[in-house]
C-alpha positions in Angstrom: 3.1 -7.2 -6.2 3.9 -5.1 -3.1 0.4 -3.7 -3.1 -1.1 -7.2 -2.7 1.6 -8.0 -0.1 0.6 -4.8 1.9 -3.0 -5.8 1.7 -2.2 -9.3 3.0 -0.3 -7.8 5.9 -3.2 -5.6 6.8 -5.5 -8.6 6.8 -3.2 -10.4 9.3 -0.5 -12.1 7.3 2.2 -12.9 9.8 5.9 -12.5 9.2 8.8 -14.3 10.7 10.9 -12.3 13.3 13.7 -11.7 10.8 15.6 -8.5 11.3 17.1 -8.5 7.8 13.7 -9.0 6.3 12.3 -6.2 8.5 15.1 -3.8 7.4 14.5 -4.7 3.7 10.8 -4.0 4.0 11.3 -0.7 5.8 13.8 0.6 3.2 11.7 0.1 0.1 11.1 3.5 -1.5 8.3 4.2 -3.9 6.5 7.1 -5.6 2.8 7.5 -6.5 2.4 8.7 -10.0 -0.2 11.2 -11.2 -2.3 8.4 -12.6 -2.3 6.7 -9.1 0.0 4.0 -10.1 2.8 3.1 -7.7 6.4 2.9 -8.9 9.1 1.3 -6.8 12.4 3.1 -6.6 15.6 1.6 -7.9 17.3 -1.0 -5.8 20.7 0.6 -6.1 20.3 3.2 -3.3 19.0 0.4 -1.0 22.0 -1.8 -1.8 24.3 1.2 -0.9 22.5 1.6 2.4 22.1 -2.0 3.4 25.0 -3.5 1.6 22.8 -5.9 -0.4 19.6 -6.0 -2.5 16.3 -6.6 -0.8 15.8 -10.1 -2.3 14.1 -11.5 0.8 11.5 -8.7 0.7 10.9 -9.4 -3.0 10.5 -13.1 -2.3 8.0 -12.4 0.5 6.0 -10.0 -1.6 6.0 -12.4 -4.6 4.1 -15.0 -2.5 1.1 -12.6 -2.7 1.4 -11.6 -6.3 -1.3 -13.8 -7.7 -3.7 -13.5 -4.8 
């Protein structure tokens, strides 16, 4: 889901000027596995840092899931 979202951003997908959304997108952690697959980190550390889960970022990324 986030891979498609990143590709859409690289192609020029515009985002709203929303500081909360920007913070959520910047704080998403991931790891690249040995097989090249990408695994998102748990949301719990993000919730501790931001005080909430990154639901807005998830919602934005899900708009590009099927594309």
